[in-house]
C-alpha positions in Angstrom: -1.6 -10.7 129.1 -0.4 -7.9 126.9 2.2 -8.4 124.2 4.8 -6.4 126.2 4.2 -8.5 129.2 4.5 -11.7 127.2 7.8 -10.3 125.7 9.1 -9.5 129.2 8.3 -13.1 130.3 9.9 -14.7 127.3 13.1 -12.7 127.6 13.3 -13.0 131.3 13.0 -16.8 131.1 15.8 -16.8 128.5 18.0 -14.8 130.8 17.1 -16.9 133.8 18.2 -20.0 131.9 21.6 -18.4 131.9 21.6 -17.5 135.6 20.3 -21.0 136.6 23.0 -22.6 134.5 25.5 -21.5 137.1 24.1 -24.2 139.3 26.1 -26.5 137.0 29.3 -24.9 137.9 31.5 -26.4 140.6 31.8 -23.3 142.7 34.0 -25.1 145.2 36.6 -25.7 142.6 36.1 -22.2 141.2 36.8 -20.6 144.5 39.8 -22.8 144.9 41.4 -21.1 141.9 41.4 -17.8 143.8 44.5 -16.9 145.9 43.6 -16.4 149.5 45.6 -14.7 152.3 47.9 -17.0 154.3 46.0 -19.0 156.9 42.6 -18.5 155.2 40.9 -21.7 154.2 38.7 -22.1 151.1 35.1 -21.5 152.3 32.6 -24.3 152.0 30.1 -23.6 149.2 26.8 -25.0 150.3 23.7 -25.4 148.1 22.0 -22.5 150.0 25.0 -20.3 149.2 24.9 -21.2 145.5 21.2 -20.3 145.4 21.9 -17.0 147.3 24.5 -16.1 144.7 21.8 -16.0 142.0 19.7 -13.3 143.7 21.7 -10.3 142.5 21.9 -11.3 138.8 18.2 -12.1 138.9 17.4 -8.6 140.1 19.7 -7.0 137.5 18.2 -9.2 134.8 14.7 -8.2 135.7 15.5 -4.5 135.6 17.3 -4.8 132.2 14.6 -6.8 130.6 11.9 -4.3 131.8 14.0 -1.4 130.4 14.3 -3.0 127.0 10.7 -4.0 126.8 9.6 -0.5 127.7 12.1 1.5 125.7 13.6 -0.5 122.8 10.7 0.0 120.3 10.7 3.8 121.0 14.2 4.1 119.6 14.0 1.5 116.8 15.8 -1.4 118.6 14.2 -4.8 118.7 14.4 -8.5 119.5 12.7 -9.8 116.2 12.6 -13.5 117.1 11.2 -13.1 120.6 8.7 -10.5 119.3 7.6 -12.9 116.6 7.2 -15.7 119.1 5.0 -13.7 121.5 2.9 -12.4 118.7 2.3 -15.9 117.2 4.2 -15.1 114.0 6.8 -17.3 112.2 10.0 -16.9 114.2 12.2 -18.5 111.5 11.6 -15.6 109.1 12.7 -13.2 111.9 15.9 -15.2 112.6 17.0 -15.9 109.1 18.4 -12.3 108.3 20.4 -12.4 111.6 22.2 -15.8 111.1 25.0 -14.8 108.7 25.8 -11.5 110.4 25.8 -13.2 113.8 28.1 -16.0 112.7 30.4 -13.5 111.0 30.4 -11.3 114.0 31.0 -14.2 116.4 33.9 -15.5 114.3 35.4 -12.0 114.0 35.0 -11.4 117.8 36.4 -14.7 118.8 39.4 -14.4 116.6 40.0 -10.9 117.8 39.9 -12.0 121.4 42.3 -14.9 120.7 44.7 -12.5 118.9 44.5 -10.0 121.8 45.3 -12.9 124.2 48.4 -13.9 122.3 49.6 -10.2 122.1 49.0 -9.6 125.8 50.0 -13.0 127.3 53.7 -12.2 127.7 52.8 -9.2 129.8 50.1 -10.9 132.0 50.9 -12.3 135.5 51.7 -16.0 135.2 49.2 -16.8 137.9 46.4 -15.2 135.9 47.3 -17.1 132.8 47.2 -20.4 134.7 44.1 -19.5 136.6 42.2 -18.3 133.6 43.0 -21.5 131.7 41.7 -23.6 134.7 38.7 -21.3 135.0 37.7 -21.8 131.4 37.8 -25.6 131.9 35.5 -25.2 135.0 32.8 -23.4 133.1 30.6 -25.9 131.3 29.5 -25.2 127.8 25.8 -24.8 128.7 26.7 -22.0 131.2 28.9 -20.3 128.6 26.2 -20.4 125.9 23.2 -19.5 128.1 24.7 -16.9 130.4 26.9 -15.3 127.8 24.5 -15.6 125.0 21.3 -14.8 126.8 21.9 -13.2 130.1 24.8 -10.9 129.3 23.2 -9.7 126.1 20.0 -8.9 127.9 21.9 -7.0 130.6 24.4 -5.1 128.4 22.6 -4.6 125.0 18.9 -5.0 125.7 19.0 -3.1 129.0 22.0 -0.8 129.2 22.5 0.1 125.5 18.8 0.7 125.0 18.6 2.9 128.0 21.6 5.0 126.9 20.1 5.5 123.4 16.7 6.4 124.8 18.2 8.8 127.4 20.2 10.7 124.7 17.1 10.8 122.4 14.9 12.2 125.2 17.5 14.8 126.3 18.8 16.1 123.0 15.8 15.4 120.7 13.0 15.8 123.3 11.8 12.3 122.2 10.9 13.5 118.7 11.6 11.8 115.4 14.2 9.0 115.0 17.2 9.0 117.3 20.4 10.3 115.6 23.0 7.7 114.7 25.5 9.4 117.0 23.3 8.4 120.0 23.7 4.7 119.0 27.4 5.1 118.5 27.9 6.7 121.9 25.7 4.1 123.6 27.6 1.3 121.7 31.0 2.5 123.0 29.8 3.3 126.5 28.1 -0.1 127.0 31.1 -1.9 125.5 33.4 -0.1 128.0 31.1 -1.1 130.9 31.0 -4.7 129.5 34.8 -4.7 129.8 34.8 -3.2 133.3 32.2 -5.7 134.4 34.7 -8.5 133.8 37.4 -7.0 136.1 36.1 -8.3 139.5 36.6 -11.9 138.4 40.1 -11.1 137.0 41.0 -9.4 140.3 39.9 -12.5 142.2 42.3 -14.6 140.2 45.5 -12.7 141.1 46.9 -11.2 144.3 48.0 -8.0 142.6 46.4 -6.9 139.3 48.9 -5.2 136.9 48.0 -2.5 134.5 48.6 -4.9 131.6 46.0 -7.3 133.1 43.4 -4.5 133.6 43.9 -3.3 130.0 43.7 -6.8 128.6 40.4 -7.5 130.3 38.8 -4.2 129.2 40.2 -4.2 125.6 39.3 -7.9 124.9 35.7 -7.5 126.1 35.4 -4.0 124.6 36.2 -5.3 121.1 33.5 -7.9 121.3 31.1 -5.5 122.9 31.4 -3.2 119.9 30.5 -6.2 117.6 27.6 -7.3 119.7 26.3 -3.8 120.0 26.5 -3.2 116.3 24.6 -6.4 115.6 21.9 -5.5 118.1 21.5 -2.1 116.5 21.5 -3.2 112.9 20.1 -6.7 112.9 18.4 -7.4 116.2 19.1 -8.7 119.7 19.2 -12.4 118.7 22.1 -11.7 116.3 24.2 -10.4 119.3 23.1 -13.4 121.3 24.2 -15.9 118.7 27.5 -14.1 118.0 28.2 -14.3 121.8 27.6 -18.0 121.8 29.9 -18.5 118.8 32.7 -16.6 120.7 32.4 -18.9 123.6 32.6 -22.0 121.5 35.8 -20.7 119.8 37.4 -19.8 123.2 36.5 -23.1 124.7 38.0 -24.9 121.7 41.1 -22.8 122.0 41.5 -23.9 125.7 41.0 -27.6 125.0 43.3 -27.5 122.0 46.0 -26.0 124.2 46.4 -23.0 122.0 
């Protein structure tokens, strides 16, 4: 098995841990939070349906991991800890330079999201405020940490951001030399916007009519952290973005249970 194949397997398994963690979620209670048309009953969530819901994210994860494994090293992006593990090197040395930036970025991102929540809350639909609080309590910590920390970072940073940098480098530099910093900045912004847009379907499912304020809140809150995670990935490595994402979820869950 080649090093790239081993790296693919290691990252894919990490991402799958996040996807499989959704089996811990009470989907029946989750669906019950969503407003349904009059006369429509909450559908029964069977074990087979729960398993079926994992198919799409598994396909997307596989594509994203493959993209990163094939392209990241070409543009100077990396997953230092995972790479050290598959190469049989000491992973602690690869992780150490990422810890402080990750914790700092996670704290900054979490506090920024909390601040945005307080600023936007008076303008958000009351049903969304109530439903999002309930939703946060329904998502167990392992799901938050594994899906947010591993799966989403593999999808948005390792897969999408890497692809955007590589595409710009190939088109504008013909694949020669080091990619210009502007390519990373553009990829960082675009992937962060898509990260924000990707959270809209769930928000729409929690309200009957989504307001402009709600749409802007979801995009802005996630965009801000997307910038932080993308910067960490670019400058320190994928694992720093993963750890920062986990820190954000710990802060947000603490906020919910403290009733803030």
